[in-house]
Structure formats: structure tokens, C-alpha cells
C-alpha positions in Angstrom: -3.8 -3.5 8.5 -1.2 -1.5 10.3 -0.1 2.1 9.7 -3.2 3.9 8.3 -6.2 2.0 9.5 -8.5 0.7 6.8 -11.7 2.1 8.3 -10.2 5.6 8.6 -9.4 5.6 4.9 -12.9 4.5 4.0 -14.5 7.1 6.2 -12.6 9.9 4.4 -13.8 8.9 0.9 -17.3 7.3 1.5 -19.4 9.1 0.6 -19.1 9.9 -2.3 -17.5 6.5 -2.9 -19.2 3.2 -1.9 -17.7 2.0 1.3 -17.9 -1.7 0.3 -16.2 -1.3 -3.0 -13.5 1.0 -1.6 -12.8 -1.5 1.2 -12.4 -4.2 -1.4 -10.0 -2.0 -3.3 -7.8 -1.4 -0.2 -7.8 -5.2 0.5 -6.6 -5.9 -3.0 -3.9 -3.2 -2.8 -2.5 -4.5 0.6 -2.5 -8.1 -0.6 -0.7 -7.2 -3.8 1.8 -4.9 -2.1 2.6 -7.5 0.6 3.3 -10.2 -1.9 5.3 -7.9 -4.1 7.6 -7.0 -1.2 8.1 -10.7 -0.5 9.3 -11.1 -4.1 6.2 -13.2 -5.0 5.9 -11.6 -8.5 3.0 -13.6 -10.0 0.1 -12.2 -7.9 1.1 -8.6 -8.7 1.7 -9.4 -12.3 -1.5 -11.4 -13.0 -4.0 -10.8 -10.2 -3.8 -7.0 -10.5 -6.9 -7.5 -12.7 -9.0 -7.8 -9.6 -7.9 -4.4 -8.4 -8.7 -3.0 -11.9 -12.2 -4.5 -11.9 -13.0 -2.9 -8.5 -11.4 0.4 -9.5 -13.6 0.6 -12.7 -16.8 0.0 -10.6 -15.8 2.7 -8.2 -15.2 5.2 -11.1 -18.4 4.2 -12.8 -20.4 4.8 -9.6 -18.6 8.1 -9.0 -19.1 9.4 -12.5 -22.6 8.1 -13.3 -24.2 8.1 -9.8 -25.3 4.5 -10.4 -24.0 1.8 -8.0 -23.4 -1.5 -9.6 -21.0 -3.8 -7.7 -20.8 -6.4 -10.5 -20.7 -4.2 -13.6 -18.1 -5.4 -16.2 -14.9 -3.6 -16.9 -15.7 -3.0 -20.6 -19.1 -1.5 -19.8 -17.6 0.8 -17.1 -14.9 1.9 -19.4 -17.3 2.7 -22.3 -19.4 4.9 -20.0 -16.3 6.8 -18.7 -15.0 7.3 -22.3 -18.3 8.3 -23.9 -18.3 12.1 -24.1 -22.1 12.2 -24.8 -22.9 10.7 -21.3 -23.7 12.9 -18.3 -20.5 12.9 -16.2 -20.0 13.9 -12.5 -16.2 13.6 -12.4 -13.9 16.2 -13.8 -13.1 14.9 -17.3 -9.3 15.0 -17.2 -9.3 13.2 -13.8 -11.7 10.5 -15.0 -9.9 9.9 -18.3 -6.5 9.7 -16.8 -7.6 7.2 -14.1 -9.6 5.1 -16.4 -6.8 4.8 -18.9 -4.2 3.8 -16.4 -6.5 1.2 -14.8 -7.4 -0.1 -18.3 -3.8 -0.5 -19.2 -3.3 -2.6 -16.0 -6.4 -4.6 -16.9 -5.3 -5.3 -20.5 -1.7 -6.1 -19.4 -3.1 -8.7 -17.0 -5.3 -10.2 -19.7 -2.4 -10.3 -22.3 -0.2 -12.1 -19.8 -2.8 -14.8 -19.5 -4.2 -14.7 -15.9 -6.3 -17.8 -16.7 -4.2 -19.6 -19.3 -0.6 -19.1 -18.4 1.8 -20.2 -21.1 4.3 -22.9 -20.2 6.9 -20.7 -21.7 6.1 -17.7 -19.6 7.4 -17.1 -16.1 6.3 -14.2 -13.8 9.1 -11.8 -13.4 10.0 -8.7 -11.4 9.9 -6.2 -14.3 6.2 -7.0 -15.2 5.3 -7.1 -11.5 6.8 -3.7 -11.0 4.9 -2.2 -13.9 1.7 -3.6 -12.5 2.4 -2.4 -8.9 3.3 1.1 -10.0 0.0 1.3 -12.0 -1.9 0.1 -9.0 -0.2 2.5 -6.6 -0.7 5.5 -8.9 -4.4 4.6 -9.4 -5.1 4.3 -5.7 -3.2 7.4 -4.7 -5.0 9.4 -7.4 -8.4 8.2 -6.1 -7.4 9.4 -2.6 -6.3 12.7 -4.0 -9.6 13.2 -5.8 -12.1 11.9 -3.3 -10.5 12.6 0.1 -13.0 14.5 2.3 -10.7 15.5 5.2 -7.6 17.6 5.7 -5.6 17.9 2.5 -2.4 17.7 4.4 -3.5 14.4 6.0 -4.2 12.8 2.6 -0.5 13.2 1.6 0.5 11.3 4.8 -2.2 8.7 4.2 -0.8 8.1 0.7 2.8 7.7 1.8 1.9 5.5 4.7 -0.4 3.3 2.6 2.6 2.5 0.3 4.4 1.1 3.4 1.8 -1.8 3.6 1.5 -3.8 6.8 4.2 -6.2 7.9 3.3 -9.9 8.0 5.7 -10.8 10.8 4.2 -8.2 13.1 1.2 -9.1 15.2 -1.3 -6.9 17.0 -2.9 -8.2 20.2 -5.1 -5.5 21.5 -2.6 -2.8 22.6 0.4 -5.1 22.2 2.6 -5.0 19.0 4.9 -8.0 18.7 7.6 -8.9 16.1 6.8 -12.6 15.8 10.3 -13.7 14.6 13.1 -15.0 16.8 15.9 -14.8 14.2 16.4 -11.0 14.0 19.3 -9.0 15.3 18.4 -6.1 17.6 18.9 -3.6 14.8 16.7 -5.6 12.4 13.9 -5.8 14.9 13.9 -2.1 15.5 14.0 -1.4 11.8 11.0 -3.6 11.2 9.1 -2.0 14.0 9.8 1.5 12.6 8.8 0.3 9.2 5.4 -0.7 10.7 5.2 2.6 12.6 5.1 4.7 9.4 5.6 8.4 9.3 4.6 8.9 12.9 7.3 6.7 14.1 7.7 5.4 17.7 9.1 7.1 20.8 12.1 5.5 22.6 9.6 4.3 25.3 7.4 2.7 22.6 10.3 1.0 21.0 11.3 -0.4 24.4 7.8 -1.7 24.9 7.4 -3.4 21.6 10.9 -4.8 21.0 11.8 -8.0 22.8 15.1 -6.5 23.9 16.6 -5.3 27.1 17.0 -1.5 27.5 20.8 -1.3 26.8 20.5 -3.2 23.5 17.7 -0.9 22.4 19.7 2.2 23.2 22.9 0.8 21.5 21.0 -0.2 18.4 19.2 3.1 18.1 22.5 5.0 18.5 24.1 2.9 15.8 21.2 3.2 13.3 21.1 7.0 14.0 24.8 7.4 13.7 26.6 9.3 10.8 27.9 6.0 9.6 24.4 4.4 9.1 21.8 7.2 9.0 19.0 4.6 8.7 16.9 6.0 11.6 16.2 9.7 12.3 14.8 11.4 15.4 12.3 14.0 14.4 11.0 17.1 16.2 8.4 15.2 18.2 11.2 13.1 19.7 10.0 10.0 17.9 12.3 7.8 15.8 11.3 6.9 12.2 13.1 5.3 9.2 15.1 7.5 6.9 15.2 6.7 3.2 18.3 4.6 3.8 16.5 2.7 6.4 13.6 2.0 4.0 16.1 0.9 1.4 17.7 -1.6 3.8 14.2 -3.0 4.5 13.7 -3.5 0.8 17.1 -4.8 -0.1 18.1 -6.9 2.9 15.1 -7.6 5.1 12.2 -8.4 2.7 12.5 -12.1 3.4 12.4 -11.4 7.2 9.1 -9.6 6.9 7.5 -13.0 6.5 5.8 -14.6 9.5 
């Protein structure tokens, strides 16, 4: 998965959440986020319903204490909204989450996930709405159910939003950018995007980039210069992307994240 490992996320929320359901939720999120970054709007726009289904089952389990991995969205939502039921979750948290997830579910249904109109084309605006709903729902679940250090959950949330990079492969302890059409700067930016908030040291960048040492040094100096400011060296000595570096990934390099 890259960045925050999937099993680490699951271990911090299960229990009380069901590990299988939460693992499915993470898989759906990463798949949607990856396709969205690659400008493939339709999966985010229409298939976000699968994320909503799993999210509702997680909320139903957490609120009722009953695990049902196939319970329907309507039944889950009715339980969560019914004030006469016995509820485990704090009511405001449960209501807010259920309503956002339900909006995503209804939006997907209205757009016709099964019967797409010949006059309707998936577009970026709809996909962005769906992705922001999915992102908020997942991060809110992490905020509510995280068992570990509260400072770590903030990092987990931020790094999770920097989904894994399709063009980067992991082979045991080897990280490899599997494209041969990148400039030295682009290769380093993509590696640092993959590294997340922790970043990479100069030595690690040299190990992972298929570049000679002088080109690594020159590229880092340029990216870290006052003219570019796309890479920043933090207190640990590691390099990580600045907001400008992340913007360049989104605006210029999204196509090059493909394998």
C-alpha cells in the first residue's frame, strides 16, 4: 500500500471495529483515490457506493454491537437514525458520519451506477464531490476509533490521503520507480510523494533513485532552492515534499504516476 501500512491502520482500530470490514474499507479508499489522481473520474463518481456500503456496516456494528457483514445500507441507516434504539456511539458522531455516507450513497444511485444514461458522462466535479465525502468519512472514523497515540492518528490521516503510487514497486527492502521516462527531478519528487510525511534521507534517495550521486545532489538543490521550494529539509535531516511539491505532483505528474 505504501506510506502508512494497511495492517498498522487496522491494528489501531480493531477492536472495536471489525478487522475484515475495515480492511475492505481501506482497499476501497485506496482504489478510489488512485483512480481519481489518474483522472479516471468514473470509478470515484459511481463506485463510491461500495465504500458507502462497507462504511454503513462498520457503523452499524460499532453502534449496535451486532456484526453483519452483508447488512443492507437502508437497514443500517434506519438503525443509526432511530433514537429509540440502544446506541453505543456518541450520537452526534454517529449522525454526522451516517448522513455524509448516506449522501455519497444516494449521489451514486442517482447518477446511475448500474444504468448509466447515454447522455451522462462522468466528470471531475462529481468525482471530486464523491472523493471529498469518502475522505472525510474515513478520516472521521479514524478520529473516533483510533486506539493509539492521538498525535499519530493525525499523521496517519494526512499520509493516507497521499495514497500509494502505482509506478513505484516494492521488492522486499528495495523501492523502485518503474518508469524510464522521468527527469531526475521528477523521479525524486515521486519518491518523496511515496515517502509521505517521514520523507527520505539523502542516503535513502540515493539508494532508491536510479541516478548517479551528482544528479541526485543537483536535483535536490534545485528543488530545495528559493526559486522552486518544492522540497524541504526538515529537522531530522530528511527531505519531504512541500505544498508546492505536492501541487506539482497533482498538476504536472499525475499521468506519470501510472505504471
